[in-house]
Structures are given as structure tokens and as C-alpha cells.
N, C-alpha and C positions, 0 to 999 in steps of 0.2 A: 468332328475331332475335338479333343480337349487341347484347350489352349495350352502351350508350354509355359506359360508364366503360372500355371497353377500346379506343374508338376515340381515336386523337390524328390533329391536322392539322399538318402542318409546312408553315411560310409561310416564303416567300423563299429556297427551296432552288432552288439550280442544277445541282450537281453530285450527283448521286445518291450517291456512293461517299465525298466528300471533305466535310468540316465545313470549311465557309469562312467562318463566323461571320456570316453573313448570316440565318441560319436562325433561326426562332420556333416552339416547338411549343405547341400548346394541347389541351385535352381537349376532347371533343365531349359535349355535355350535353343536345343535342335535335337530332334530325333531322324536319324537317316536309317530306312528300312531297308533289308537286302534288294536290289531291282529285282531279283526272281523270285521274291515271295508268293506263296501261294498259300492262301488262308484255307482253300478246299483241303489241302493235303498236308496243311502246316510243314512244308517243304522250306527250305531256307530260311526258317524261323528265328531270324536274328537280326538285331538292330544295333547300332551305335547312337548312344546318347552324351552330346555335347552339354559340358556342364559350364556354369557361369563363372567359374573359378578353378584354379588348379587344385587337384588333390594332394595333401601332404602324403608322399609316398616314403617317408621315414619313420611313419608309426607303425610300431609292431602289429596293429590291429587292422591294418590295411596291406593288401598285396595284389597282384596282378594274376588275370586267368593267364595261363598257358595256351596259346594257338599256334599249330602245327605251320609250317611253310608248304607251300604247293609240292614240293618236293619230296618231303617227308609225310605225305598224309597215308602212303599203304602201311607203313612201318609204324603210324601213330594208331591207325585204326585196327591193327594185329596186335598192339602190345599194352597199349594203356587204357587205364580203366575209368570210367565216368563218374565225376562227381557233381552233385547237386546241393546247393544248400538253400536254406530257405525257413521262414515261420511257418509253412501252408499247413492245410491239414494232411494228415497220414493216412486216413481213412475217411471215405464218404463224409456225413456231416457231423464230423468232431469239431472241437473247438482248435483254435489255432494254437501251435506251439509256443510256449512261453521264451525258449533261448535257442539261438541260431541251432540248425541241425543240419548234419551231413549225412546224406547219402551215397554209398559208394558202389556203383553197378557193375557188371561185369566188363568185358572187353566191348568197345563201341564198333 
């Protein structure tokens, strides 16, 4: 496994290749995998990442992800769209995207 000391998180990034001054970097000090994660099935594929310093949540470029409470799961699954963001490839072996992109899927 990779040492946590070599992992860093960049927060507030928009353009992958340009430093816009909205970014903040933090070192990863711990990764907590879901206790029921199954790599063969990709189920419970979620982890918590503990950073070395607090994130400035007063920035207009940084926000949190909404997570439903246990009691709201049925309503959440039936009414909410799924949002995915990143700079990954959109098809096959194409180049990485230059700007942070968002994909809005159907209901999850």
C-alpha cells in the first residue's frame, strides 16, 4: 500500500494545468475504507480521507457533498440525480480533460 505521506489532496481546483489561486493542498494522514468494501463487486466503494489540516469552507470554490441520512435513503434514491466530477477520460484512451467537468446522471 502507498504510504499516506506521499498522498496529497488538492481542493478548489478547476483547471488541471493552470494555477488559478483557488487551490489548497493538504497531506493525507489516514484513509478509512468502508468496513464492508468488496473490491470484486465494487460494492461499498467509499472511503473517508483524513487531511493534515482543516479545509477552509469559506471559499466559494470549495463545498461539501450531500449525503442522505439513513431515514432519507428511500426518498433520496427515488428523487435525486447522481453527480460525478473529475478530469478523467470521457471515452477509451483519450487525453485527460483540462477543466473540472461534471456529469449529471439519472436517478440513482
